[in-house]
BAGUTOR-46985 format. One line per 5 residues: for each residue x, y, z of C-alpha. Coordinates in nm, 3 decimals. Example, Ala and Ser with C-alpha at 12.3 -4.5 7.8 and 13.67 -1.06 7.14 Angstrom:
! BAGUTOR-46985
1.230,-0.450,0.780  1.367,-0.106,0.714
! end
This chain:
! BAGUTOR-46985
25.131,23.407,15.801  25.044,23.143,16.057  24.813,22.865,15.949  24.606,22.631,16.159  24.563,22.265,16.078
24.214,22.171,15.967  24.041,21.872,16.118  23.770,21.661,15.963  23.434,21.668,16.142  23.148,21.429,16.077
22.850,21.270,16.245  22.913,20.926,16.384  22.682,20.703,16.174  22.642,20.460,16.463  22.543,20.727,16.718
22.323,21.012,16.585  22.405,21.252,16.870  22.784,21.203,16.845  23.028,21.416,16.645  23.353,21.250,16.540
23.661,21.476,16.521  23.972,21.339,16.350  24.301,21.386,16.542  24.571,21.624,16.423  24.869,21.461,16.247
25.170,21.412,16.474  25.480,21.631,16.437  25.703,21.336,16.349  25.486,21.251,16.049  25.517,21.603,15.911
25.893,21.642,15.965  26.035,21.303,15.866  25.957,21.069,15.585  26.062,20.758,15.776  25.899,20.759,16.119
26.077,20.598,16.407  25.936,20.334,16.636  25.840,20.594,16.892  25.663,20.806,16.638  25.483,20.502,16.509
25.357,20.423,16.854  25.254,20.785,16.900  25.061,20.770,16.575  24.879,20.462,16.691  24.798,20.634,17.017
24.647,20.933,16.838  24.463,20.737,16.573  24.141,20.717,16.774  23.867,20.970,16.700  23.761,21.235,16.946
23.387,21.205,17.015  23.167,21.494,17.124  22.798,21.478,17.205  22.574,21.734,17.039  22.351,21.735,17.349
22.397,21.661,17.717  22.275,21.306,17.770  22.303,21.133,18.106  22.229,20.777,17.997  21.918,20.573,18.064
21.890,20.289,18.314  21.739,19.962,18.189  21.440,20.009,18.418  21.391,20.363,18.291  21.415,20.240,17.932
21.135,19.993,17.998  20.925,20.272,18.149  21.000,20.502,17.856  20.882,20.246,17.604  20.572,20.174,17.815
20.485,20.544,17.809  20.502,20.555,17.431  20.301,20.233,17.403  20.028,20.382,17.622  20.025,20.704,17.419
20.007,20.518,17.087  19.729,20.289,17.212  19.526,20.582,17.334  19.571,20.774,17.008  19.472,20.466,16.810
19.155,20.436,17.017  19.071,20.805,16.973  19.128,20.790,16.598  18.952,20.459,16.540  18.606,20.465,16.386
18.492,20.149,16.562  18.569,20.282,16.907  18.674,19.942,17.038  18.935,19.927,17.311  19.183,19.645,17.328
19.412,19.764,17.606  19.377,19.878,17.965  19.353,20.250,17.899  19.026,20.415,17.994  18.772,20.470,17.722
18.850,20.804,17.566  18.938,20.983,17.887  19.221,21.235,17.881  19.284,21.164,18.249  19.303,20.791,18.180
19.610,20.850,17.964  19.776,21.038,18.248  19.689,20.749,18.481  19.852,20.511,18.233  20.165,20.729,18.239
20.166,20.723,18.619  20.121,20.349,18.623  20.432,20.297,18.407  20.626,20.544,18.621  20.505,20.380,18.943
20.634,20.043,18.827  20.966,20.206,18.739  20.996,20.368,19.083  20.915,20.042,19.259  21.184,19.860,19.062
21.439,20.136,19.124  21.355,20.125,19.493  21.416,19.750,19.498  21.745,19.798,19.317  21.855,20.069,19.558
21.769,19.847,19.852  21.999,19.571,19.721  22.363,19.541,19.814  22.599,19.703,19.565  22.971,19.676,19.505
23.211,19.962,19.551  23.276,19.965,19.177  22.915,20.058,19.114  22.900,20.343,19.364  22.896,20.609,19.095
22.611,20.447,18.902  22.419,20.397,19.226  22.448,20.769,19.305  22.313,20.858,18.962  22.033,20.605,19.005
21.943,20.758,19.342  21.931,21.104,19.186  21.705,20.974,18.910  21.479,20.813,19.168  21.433,21.141,19.356
21.363,21.334,19.036  21.117,21.075,18.911  20.942,21.062,19.250  20.884,21.439,19.236  20.756,21.415,18.879
20.529,21.128,18.983  20.379,21.343,19.259  20.330,21.638,19.026  20.153,21.421,18.767  19.917,21.288,19.036
19.834,21.641,19.153  19.783,21.747,18.792  19.517,21.477,18.742  19.323,21.597,19.045  19.312,21.971,18.984
19.378,22.030,18.613  19.289,21.750,18.376  18.923,21.712,18.280  18.705,21.419,18.379  18.747,21.078,18.219
18.435,21.122,18.013  18.604,21.397,17.811  18.766,21.254,17.499  19.033,21.401,17.277  18.774,21.465,17.007
18.573,21.681,17.246  18.889,21.864,17.347  18.985,21.947,16.990  18.631,22.051,16.902  18.631,22.297,17.195
18.350,22.111,17.371  18.573,22.040,17.670  18.473,22.190,18.004  18.718,22.448,18.128  18.984,22.333,18.370
18.835,22.575,18.621  18.518,22.363,18.626  18.696,22.125,18.859  18.767,22.403,19.106  18.409,22.521,19.070
18.269,22.173,19.124  18.045,22.042,19.400  18.169,22.076,19.759  18.374,21.775,19.856  18.418,21.652,19.498
18.799,21.667,19.521  18.842,21.590,19.890  18.893,21.215,19.852  19.152,21.248,19.576  19.337,21.524,19.762
19.358,21.316,20.078  19.492,21.022,19.879  19.750,21.244,19.714  19.869,21.393,20.044  19.891,21.054,20.212
20.083,20.901,19.923  20.335,21.176,19.851  20.365,21.391,20.163  20.272,21.176,20.463  20.373,20.828,20.359
20.459,20.615,20.663  20.597,20.265,20.650  20.415,20.075,20.920  20.610,19.763,20.823  20.951,19.915,20.898
21.179,19.710,21.127  21.157,19.965,21.408  20.777,19.967,21.407  20.758,19.589,21.390  21.003,19.555,21.677
20.787,19.790,21.884  20.462,19.606,21.808  20.616,19.266,21.885  20.665,19.367,22.248  20.436,19.229,22.517
20.328,19.575,22.632  20.431,19.817,22.356  20.214,20.095,22.504  20.452,20.132,22.797  20.780,20.133,22.605
20.975,20.460,22.617  21.280,20.535,22.405  21.578,20.609,22.626  21.807,20.905,22.575  22.092,20.853,22.335
22.341,20.862,22.623  22.171,20.572,22.802  22.085,20.360,22.496  22.319,20.367,22.199  22.216,20.048,22.020
21.867,19.907,22.073  21.664,20.226,22.015  21.868,20.403,21.751  21.643,20.302,21.462  21.331,20.384,21.664
21.467,20.727,21.750  21.523,20.803,21.382  21.188,20.670,21.260  20.958,20.973,21.196  20.652,20.755,21.248
20.751,20.699,21.613  20.822,21.065,21.685  20.550,21.290,21.817  20.390,21.454,22.119  20.408,21.151,22.354
20.705,20.995,22.526  20.573,20.652,22.428  20.641,20.579,22.056  20.336,20.352,22.052  20.096,20.645,22.099
20.296,20.860,21.857  20.248,20.590,21.597  19.875,20.578,21.668  19.853,20.957,21.662  20.011,20.977,21.312
19.783,20.708,21.174  19.461,20.862,21.314  19.563,21.207,21.198  19.616,21.091,20.837  19.302,20.877,20.827
19.476,20.539,20.809  19.224,20.386,21.046  19.268,20.027,20.931  19.636,20.046,21.020  19.546,20.225,21.344
19.320,19.938,21.447  19.598,19.692,21.357  19.826,19.883,21.595  19.560,19.887,21.868  19.522,19.509,21.846
19.882,19.487,21.970  19.782,19.673,22.288  19.806,19.439,22.586  19.456,19.534,22.706  19.311,19.473,22.359
19.470,19.130,22.342  19.310,19.039,22.674  18.977,19.168,22.547  19.006,18.956,22.234  19.080,18.650,22.445
18.776,18.730,22.658  18.552,18.782,22.354  18.664,18.454,22.201  18.565,18.263,22.514  18.220,18.108,22.560
18.095,18.378,22.799  17.770,18.556,22.701  17.796,18.907,22.568  17.649,19.061,22.883  17.936,18.921,23.086
18.205,19.106,22.885  18.410,19.351,23.084  18.386,19.724,23.029  18.725,19.725,22.861  18.622,19.451,22.619
18.308,19.643,22.530  18.518,19.955,22.480  18.755,19.780,22.242  18.464,19.640,22.044  18.309,19.988,22.015
18.645,20.133,21.914  18.676,19.874,21.636  18.331,19.970,21.505  18.428,20.339,21.508  18.751,20.293,21.315
18.645,20.031,21.062  18.313,20.198,20.974  18.440,20.552,20.922  18.304,20.690,20.588  18.607,20.913,20.535
18.697,21.074,20.202  18.973,20.872,20.043  18.902,20.561,20.246  19.045,20.435,20.570  19.385,20.342,20.430
19.297,19.998,20.300  19.265,20.127,19.943  19.547,20.215,19.705  19.605,20.589,19.742  19.773,20.607,19.402
19.440,20.554,19.224  19.596,20.289,19.001  19.360,20.010,19.104  19.213,20.019,18.753  19.523,19.844,18.627
19.528,19.539,18.855  19.576,19.201,18.697  19.265,18.997,18.621  19.324,18.755,18.907  19.380,19.037,19.152
19.064,19.203,19.022  18.855,18.898,19.110  19.012,18.871,19.454  18.940,19.236,19.528  18.582,19.208,19.398
18.510,18.899,19.605  18.644,19.068,19.915  18.433,19.377,19.847  18.120,19.169,19.790  18.177,18.972,20.109
18.238,19.263,20.345  18.038,19.542,20.185  17.713,19.473,20.373  17.874,19.420,20.716  17.750,19.658,20.986
17.996,19.728,21.266  17.809,20.048,21.348  17.435,20.077,21.320  17.318,20.270,21.015  17.660,20.283,20.843
17.797,20.043,20.584  18.165,19.961,20.586  18.183,20.067,20.220  18.019,20.406,20.281  18.352,20.579,20.216
18.291,20.511,19.845  18.022,20.780,19.852  18.304,21.036,19.832  18.444,20.891,19.512  18.393,21.111,19.206
18.394,20.808,18.976  18.422,20.430,19.000  18.778,20.324,19.055  18.757,20.065,18.778  18.662,20.122,18.417
18.535,19.784,18.301  18.160,19.724,18.303  18.150,19.432,18.546  18.341,19.609,18.819  18.147,19.928,18.758
17.821,19.744,18.818  17.957,19.595,19.138  18.061,19.943,19.241  17.705,20.063,19.191  17.580,19.775,19.404
17.818,19.892,19.674  17.669,20.241,19.648  17.321,20.098,19.679  17.417,19.907,19.991  17.559,20.231,20.131
17.213,20.381,20.107  17.013,20.096,20.259  16.964,20.287,20.582  16.869,20.612,20.413  16.509,20.726,20.370
16.333,20.555,20.080  16.317,20.868,19.868  16.692,20.921,19.904  16.772,20.558,19.818  16.579,20.586,19.497
16.772,20.904,19.410  17.112,20.755,19.491  17.347,20.884,19.217  17.591,20.674,19.025  17.880,20.904,19.113
17.942,21.166,19.378  17.660,21.345,19.561  17.755,21.581,19.843  17.429,21.557,20.047  17.434,21.176,20.058
17.806,21.157,20.141  17.768,21.417,20.417  17.462,21.235,20.554  17.668,20.921,20.614  17.966,21.116,20.751
17.763,21.327,20.992  17.577,21.020,21.117  17.910,20.849,21.189  18.065,21.153,21.354  17.760,21.206,21.577
17.787,20.843,21.686  18.158,20.889,21.757  18.099,21.200,21.965  17.833,21.022,22.165  18.077,20.741,22.242
18.354,20.980,22.334  18.138,21.202,22.555  18.048,21.089,22.911  17.681,21.011,22.959  17.463,21.148,23.236
17.589,20.970,23.540  17.951,20.954,23.423  17.938,20.611,23.257  17.996,20.560,22.886  18.123,20.289,22.657
18.485,20.402,22.632  18.508,20.536,22.986  18.707,20.243,23.129  18.957,20.257,22.844  19.003,20.631,22.871
19.047,20.618,23.246  19.333,20.369,23.213  19.480,20.510,22.894  19.411,20.885,22.872  19.629,20.911,22.561
19.358,20.723,22.369  19.098,20.985,22.456  19.326,21.266,22.339  19.409,21.091,22.012  19.056,20.971,21.932
18.918,21.319,21.991  19.043,21.401,21.640  18.769,21.175,21.502  18.509,21.412,21.640  18.672,21.713,21.475
18.886,21.832,21.765  19.207,22.020,21.688  19.336,22.041,22.045  19.701,21.950,22.096  19.762,21.686,22.363
19.823,21.850,22.701  20.180,21.869,22.814  20.314,21.788,22.466  20.460,21.993,22.188  20.310,21.843,21.871
20.499,21.926,21.555  20.301,21.781,21.263  20.381,21.857,20.902  20.158,22.080,20.695  20.029,21.779,20.501
19.920,21.605,20.823  19.742,21.918,20.939  19.565,21.951,20.604  19.469,21.583,20.590  19.325,21.596,20.941
19.123,21.907,20.857  18.988,21.759,20.533  18.895,21.429,20.697  18.736,21.531,21.024  18.642,21.900,20.995
18.584,21.999,20.631  18.514,21.688,20.421  18.273,21.887,20.206  18.518,22.169,20.139  18.485,22.353,19.811
18.757,22.251,19.561  18.866,22.610,19.522  18.919,22.640,19.900  19.161,22.347,19.922  19.452,22.567,19.814
19.351,22.827,20.079  19.351,22.569,20.359  19.679,22.426,20.230  19.837,22.770,20.249  19.713,22.810,20.606
19.849,22.466,20.699  20.188,22.551,20.552  20.196,22.875,20.746  20.110,22.699,21.072  20.334,22.396,21.023
20.602,22.305,21.273  20.951,22.255,21.135  21.101,22.342,20.800  21.038,22.190,20.462  21.094,22.260,20.094
20.952,22.606,20.034  20.987,22.590,19.654  20.806,22.258,19.632  20.527,22.381,19.858  20.473,22.686,19.640
20.450,22.467,19.332  20.190,22.248,19.500  19.987,22.555,19.589  20.000,22.688,19.233  19.870,22.363,19.092
19.591,22.351,19.352  19.496,22.699,19.237  19.469,22.576,18.876  19.794,22.709,18.730  19.880,22.456,18.458
20.197,22.632,18.353  20.344,22.566,18.694  20.314,22.191,18.636  20.536,22.205,18.330  20.778,22.444,18.497
20.813,22.231,18.809  20.862,21.910,18.611  21.124,22.081,18.398  21.303,22.202,18.712  21.290,21.861,18.881
21.457,21.660,18.606  21.285,21.752,18.281  21.572,21.977,18.176  21.857,21.766,18.313  21.926,21.578,17.991
21.790,21.252,18.133  21.569,21.074,17.881  21.281,20.961,18.104  21.217,21.287,18.298  21.237,21.489,17.977
20.990,21.258,17.804  20.748,21.266,18.097  20.757,21.645,18.096  20.686,21.653,17.724  20.401,21.401,17.740
20.229,21.580,18.026  20.263,21.911,17.842  20.089,21.744,17.546  19.799,21.645,17.771  19.767,21.994,17.916
19.784,22.149,17.570  19.517,21.917,17.431  19.299,21.981,17.736  19.320,22.355,17.679  19.509,22.420,18.002
19.810,22.557,17.812  19.763,22.774,17.505  20.126,22.822,17.395  20.212,22.560,17.129  20.571,22.684,17.120
20.626,22.540,17.470  20.496,22.205,17.351  20.736,22.207,17.055  21.034,22.310,17.267  20.972,22.034,17.521
20.924,21.775,17.246  21.254,21.868,17.085  21.430,21.876,17.420  21.299,21.530,17.505  21.402,21.391,17.165
21.752,21.535,17.201  21.782,21.393,17.552  21.675,21.050,17.426  21.921,21.054,17.136  22.218,21.168,17.343
22.138,20.951,17.646  22.124,20.632,17.443  22.428,20.733,17.239  22.626,20.763,17.562  22.564,20.399,17.648
22.604,20.259,17.297  22.234,20.201,17.225  22.185,20.449,16.946  21.940,20.221,16.766  21.699,20.232,17.060
21.750,20.606,17.094  21.663,20.682,16.731  21.358,20.459,16.728  21.231,20.601,17.058  21.289,20.964,16.956
21.110,20.909,16.626  20.816,20.743,16.805  20.792,21.039,17.040  20.788,21.301,16.764  20.586,21.134,16.489
20.235,21.204,16.628  20.322,21.576,16.625  20.463,21.584,16.273  20.164,21.512,16.044  20.148,21.780,15.774
19.832,21.982,15.736  19.689,22.136,15.425  19.659,22.513,15.444  19.516,22.681,15.131  19.603,22.372,14.930
19.966,22.360,15.042  20.114,22.099,15.273  20.247,22.260,15.589  20.394,22.096,15.895  20.604,22.188,16.197
20.945,22.233,16.033  21.152,22.183,16.349  20.987,21.854,16.441  21.016,21.721,16.086  21.379,21.840,16.074
21.462,21.661,16.400  21.306,21.338,16.277  21.488,21.354,15.945  21.821,21.436,16.110  21.787,21.152,16.359
21.716,20.907,16.077  21.979,21.050,15.841  22.255,21.042,16.102  22.189,20.680,16.188  22.354,20.394,16.000
22.119,20.106,16.081  22.293,19.796,16.206  22.032,19.546,16.085  21.761,19.520,15.823  21.505,19.488,16.102
21.605,19.825,16.246  21.577,19.992,15.907  21.239,19.828,15.845  21.113,19.950,16.181  21.212,20.310,16.112
21.058,20.300,15.764  20.732,20.156,15.898  20.719,20.422,16.169  20.761,20.700,15.913  20.538,20.560,15.638
20.218,20.729,15.753  20.382,21.071,15.779  20.537,21.032,15.432  20.201,20.935,15.285  20.062,21.259,15.429
20.325,21.462,15.244  20.634,21.499,15.467  20.896,21.533,15.192  21.181,21.594,15.434  21.115,21.274,15.625
21.089,21.092,15.290  21.438,21.215,15.196  21.573,21.083,15.526  21.407,20.745,15.475  21.554,20.716,15.126
21.895,20.784,15.279  21.825,20.516,15.539  21.741,20.261,15.269  22.053,20.356,15.074  22.265,20.292,15.385
22.137,19.937,15.409  22.187,19.886,15.035  22.548,20.004,15.065  22.603,19.762,15.351  22.498,19.464,15.138
22.726,19.570,14.852  23.032,19.502,15.067  22.909,19.146,15.120  22.810,19.112,14.750  22.457,19.023,14.855
22.300,19.156,14.538  21.949,19.043,14.622  21.936,19.245,14.946  22.121,19.531,14.779  21.853,19.559,14.512
21.578,19.514,14.773  21.690,19.819,14.973  21.747,20.030,14.662  21.389,19.953,14.564  21.269,20.049,14.913
21.429,20.390,14.877  21.273,20.430,14.534  20.937,20.320,14.673  20.949,20.588,14.942  20.995,20.867,14.687
20.776,20.737,14.404  20.494,20.548,14.580  20.456,20.661,14.942  20.455,21.035,14.880  20.134,21.198,14.756
20.117,21.217,14.379  20.190,21.588,14.359  20.509,21.550,14.566  20.648,21.230,14.417  20.999,21.221,14.278
21.031,20.984,13.982  21.196,20.681,14.140  21.385,20.898,14.387  21.740,21.029,14.387  22.037,20.839,14.528
21.869,20.498,14.524  21.749,20.545,14.166  22.091,20.655,14.040  22.261,20.355,14.198  21.990,20.120,14.078
22.026,20.251,13.722  22.401,20.215,13.744  22.372,19.864,13.886  22.141,19.747,13.605  22.353,19.909,13.335
22.685,19.782,13.470  22.547,19.431,13.520  22.419,19.432,13.162  22.747,19.565,13.023  22.953,19.315,13.221
22.738,19.023,13.109  22.749,19.138,12.745  23.128,19.160,12.760  23.158,18.801,12.876  22.896,18.682,12.626
23.098,18.834,12.343  23.420,18.693,12.482  23.284,18.342,12.521  23.122,18.333,12.177  23.344,18.546,11.960
23.688,18.584,12.117  23.732,18.258,12.305  24.085,18.124,12.293  24.210,17.783,12.385  24.429,17.884,12.681
24.188,18.093,12.891  23.861,17.928,12.801  23.779,17.775,13.137  23.858,18.089,13.334  23.660,18.303,13.093
23.361,18.073,13.119  23.372,18.089,13.499  23.380,18.469,13.490  23.086,18.471,13.254  22.893,18.242,13.489
22.958,18.479,13.779  22.845,18.776,13.572  22.529,18.588,13.471  22.449,18.496,13.834  22.486,18.857,13.941
22.269,18.993,13.658  22.002,18.725,13.700  21.995,18.779,14.077  21.941,19.151,14.028  21.668,19.086,13.772
21.498,18.827,13.990  21.495,19.065,14.289  21.324,19.329,14.074  21.068,19.089,13.928  20.974,18.948,14.269
20.918,19.289,14.428  20.541,19.333,14.431  20.555,19.702,14.517  20.796,19.818,14.248  20.767,19.564,13.964
20.475,19.749,13.806  20.636,20.089,13.865  20.954,19.979,13.683  20.765,19.842,13.382  20.897,20.117,13.154
21.232,20.160,13.327  21.507,20.174,13.061  21.793,20.018,13.256  21.567,19.752,13.405  21.436,19.650,13.064
21.790,19.648,12.928  21.894,19.405,13.201  21.592,19.188,13.128  21.679,19.156,12.757  22.051,19.103,12.816
21.982,18.823,13.065  21.745,18.664,12.814  22.008,18.692,12.541  22.238,18.488,12.763  21.965,18.235,12.839
21.864,18.192,12.474  22.226,18.172,12.367  22.279,17.889,12.616  21.975,17.715,12.463  22.109,17.777,12.108
21.783,17.954,12.027  21.909,18.215,11.781  21.561,18.340,11.692  21.475,18.445,12.049  21.826,18.580,12.111
21.798,18.791,11.794  21.464,18.932,11.910  21.614,19.047,12.240  21.915,19.200,12.061  21.683,19.403,11.839
21.486,19.519,12.151  21.808,19.657,12.293  21.914,19.838,11.972  21.581,19.960,11.839  21.509,20.328,11.880
21.189,20.417,12.058  21.017,20.731,12.180  20.979,20.746,12.558  20.633,20.846,12.680  20.577,21.201,12.792
20.581,21.230,13.170  20.794,20.921,13.215  21.159,20.920,13.308  21.247,20.957,12.935  21.038,21.269,12.892
20.954,21.198,12.524  21.317,21.150,12.411  21.415,20.913,12.131  21.657,20.654,12.266  21.755,20.290,12.275
21.758,20.060,12.575  22.131,19.998,12.531  22.369,20.288,12.567  22.611,20.369,12.284  22.894,20.184,12.455
22.704,19.855,12.423  22.628,19.887,12.048  22.941,19.713,11.930  22.900,19.421,12.171  22.538,19.366,12.070
22.639,19.390,11.702  22.910,19.133,11.764  22.652,18.892,11.908  22.420,18.959,11.613  22.704,18.906,11.365
22.789,18.578,11.536  22.429,18.462,11.489  22.433,18.570,11.122  22.766,18.400,11.066  22.628,18.074,11.207
22.338,18.100,10.964  22.581,18.163,10.677  22.785,17.859,10.771  22.480,17.636,10.803  22.338,17.739,10.460
22.677,17.705,10.281  22.601,18.026,10.092  22.293,17.886,9.916  21.994,18.117,9.952  21.737,17.846,9.879
21.838,17.669,10.203  21.900,17.987,10.405  21.727,18.075,10.731  21.728,18.412,10.905  21.674,18.487,11.274
21.642,18.855,11.188  21.373,19.019,10.978  21.451,19.282,10.718  21.353,19.546,10.973  21.579,19.385,11.230
21.879,19.383,10.997  21.800,19.744,10.909  21.830,19.831,11.280  22.159,19.641,11.302  22.299,19.826,10.999
22.185,20.162,11.138  22.371,20.093,11.465  22.671,19.972,11.260  22.673,20.301,11.073  22.685,20.489,11.404
22.974,20.277,11.523  23.169,20.342,11.202  23.105,20.713,11.238  23.237,20.710,11.593  23.546,20.532,11.463
23.618,20.844,11.257  23.457,20.745,10.929  23.217,20.991,10.768  23.122,20.798,10.450  23.005,20.446,10.526
23.025,20.343,10.158  23.399,20.389,10.120  23.509,20.433,10.477  23.683,20.101,10.499  23.876,20.169,10.179
24.032,20.477,10.340  24.162,20.280,10.637  24.500,20.111,10.607  24.467,19.761,10.470  24.695,19.629,10.735
24.466,19.760,11.011  24.317,19.474,11.210  24.037,19.702,11.315  23.953,19.770,10.951  23.955,19.406,10.865
23.731,19.326,11.160  23.478,19.597,11.080  23.487,19.499,10.712  23.407,19.144,10.800  23.119,19.250,11.028
22.975,19.475,10.758  22.996,19.199,10.503  22.818,18.954,10.733  22.542,19.210,10.792  22.495,19.254,10.418
22.471,18.879,10.364  22.223,18.864,10.652  22.013,19.124,10.475  22.016,18.907,10.164  21.894,18.607,10.361
21.626,18.818,10.527  21.498,18.923,10.181  21.515,18.566,10.064  21.329,18.413,10.356  21.082,18.708,10.391
21.001,18.601,10.746  21.135,18.644,11.098  21.070,18.790,11.431  20.919,19.131,11.471  21.136,19.299,11.728
20.869,19.553,11.808  20.644,19.281,11.948  20.673,19.090,12.274  20.949,18.838,12.304  20.906,18.491,12.166
20.627,18.578,11.921  20.686,18.485,11.552  20.521,18.739,11.324  20.332,18.647,11.009  20.494,18.676,10.668
20.487,19.022,10.516  20.544,19.132,10.163  20.884,19.218,10.030  20.766,19.567,9.948  20.669,19.626,10.312
21.009,19.504,10.431  21.187,19.737,10.188  20.966,20.025,10.296  21.051,19.957,10.660  21.421,19.941,10.577
21.419,20.268,10.384  21.197,20.449,10.637  21.343,20.672,10.912  21.481,20.501,11.219  21.190,20.599,11.439
! end
């Protein structure tokens, strides 16, 4: 029958997601007893362990690790604010808003993407080509997730005023309330989203800058590739310079006007040769009436572009919506600039800050900037009728926003349309540059394609143009309809799957958000995408957008597994365990159902496995994991408590190898504290399991070892090995006293261990050694009696009501030897005369000694103490030794009767009891042991 060799399999204690598989023994080892040199080298080659990952981890870049930790910090800060009774906010997260937490997530991810982009732009070596490819893939996945999170905030998550408490109490408005909101309430945010993620143009690219640096950029035409192979290659490939016109300058202007980036459009127009001449003319000392028609046209065009009250702004604002998180210095600079320019009037009746009327909420959350925002709104309404100014709302109002927009668009149409007689402000410009008239017609709501050109805009550009210039007050529910139309009418191909996902989210399908994020990196095994998917699913679940808690649990576990395996791949298992535990802990608190503690078993199991499989490398790491888990243990998570006790035992075992007994005892006590103090009273385990057993063993072995050396140094000391024996005794004393000191100095467990048998035994044995060194026989005798006296353990304690002694039976003879040595010293000092005798032991104390002596004789095989020694061979050294001990005990009893005083061993140490009558001493001696 064929047999297969078995192989040992175990978790790698340094990497929780790694399985270690021992290699099979080599053939040479099984067939020859003396391996050759070649076989020895083969054995060395196969001695390394095979490592397998339990999950597919892809690693985690340093930048992604920073982002991952920032996400968890933001989540923990937000939860602390929601759960705090004071309601005070210390961080930068919005006050109680569910959306503010998502914004905090996006902020951390945005910083990560910016850093990855900078790293990708740097020069790399050929050796790092593989890592650069992986980094590029991560960047694309994270960019898609970033876009999906932004879209989720606009169409799904509730307003900032909705707190987690309101969500959980079912007072949260439905997610469909956003789609049923006021007309135009989501237009500004949608435009910002489309510009940022679907129509993002880099006006500062080298090709654009090279075009604008020309003397007459409006006349430059890109040559065919056959005629120009060098100078225009980058311009030909730049999508911002492609469009319906042969001149890239007008294509650039067309893209910017179409997407509402009017500030950038005016910056491009200032590079026009005619505009530069007009600026030179305007800066001269000539009166205004002497300006040329072209100069007047450029001035009017500036007023049109820089006063447009468009939803989402004119491109000078941050389309990401992360302006709330600017640094303090940047905040002040932005505020000063807003205060300086807010009241400027480039166009009569319209403030330059009128675009803020489309904002659904102030961009900034702090009170000072919110007040300045309201002042901006008030300035926007200075030209409105008095009754409307007084009714100016603090947030979005569709009639007021449309009033400003329609006033601006009517003014634009009047400037673009020839007056009666054929003369109008922009006539001279349009006559020389007809492309400007075609492009600027979009501002008036025109959708006509430039004549003689085949425009091929993307669907996002079509939708942005429609939302800005034709339907700024569109109903939120109709945005998805217009997006579908724009996608159907787009020119050129694009990602159909991504477009469908965008449409689903715009229609309010929250499940599609999670699905799309899982498809675009959340299920790849990468730590950061998986964590982002899980965190966003948590937000949607809390907001009531998703009602399947099983999805939330699955994504949490998937993210934790990705974190553990990804960090294990790159040798950072400590970070992986701590991060995975931080991710899962808020979802693991047990709940009481009908009096029983219930919690999500899979989450608690994952936490406990991650902790149990990790052998912490430092005390700080173990402390961090214990502190993270303490709150959950105090709520009743027994399984996590078992894992934390195992963690503490790992650190205790580490310090044993270095013989650091103080730290060894400290970590044993931490494990005992977890099981006997942190857990709720009904789930506590008396001093724990593994840590308690090893602590008991440590105290008992230390006591036994110290007793052995005390006996040897006092009773069996010979002349040849005296110095060595004394040194060994000193080492044993240092170990025992170190253990005892560590227990006594532990504030958390000192009171808990007050009745601990092994701990009290160690205390008395150490004091026996101390008092023996001081030649204080009275105190040493008291501690010996404490160790040998029988006592009844309290019900409910670790003794359970049993009758026992502090010392185990194996220590009886050693303690008796120390007691006999004390009695022998007293005998020698009194010279056998009772009138001068002293006794360190009371009658009751000697009674206890004789009772333990009787037990020892019985264990030696003697059934009758009175004549037992007579039955033993006279030549037996053991018999002579026991006979001498018994005789010394009897003489000690005589001295105890004679002195009628001593130390009551039942009292606290060091206390001399008052004299009692001889009858009472005899009664105590003849009474039962207990």
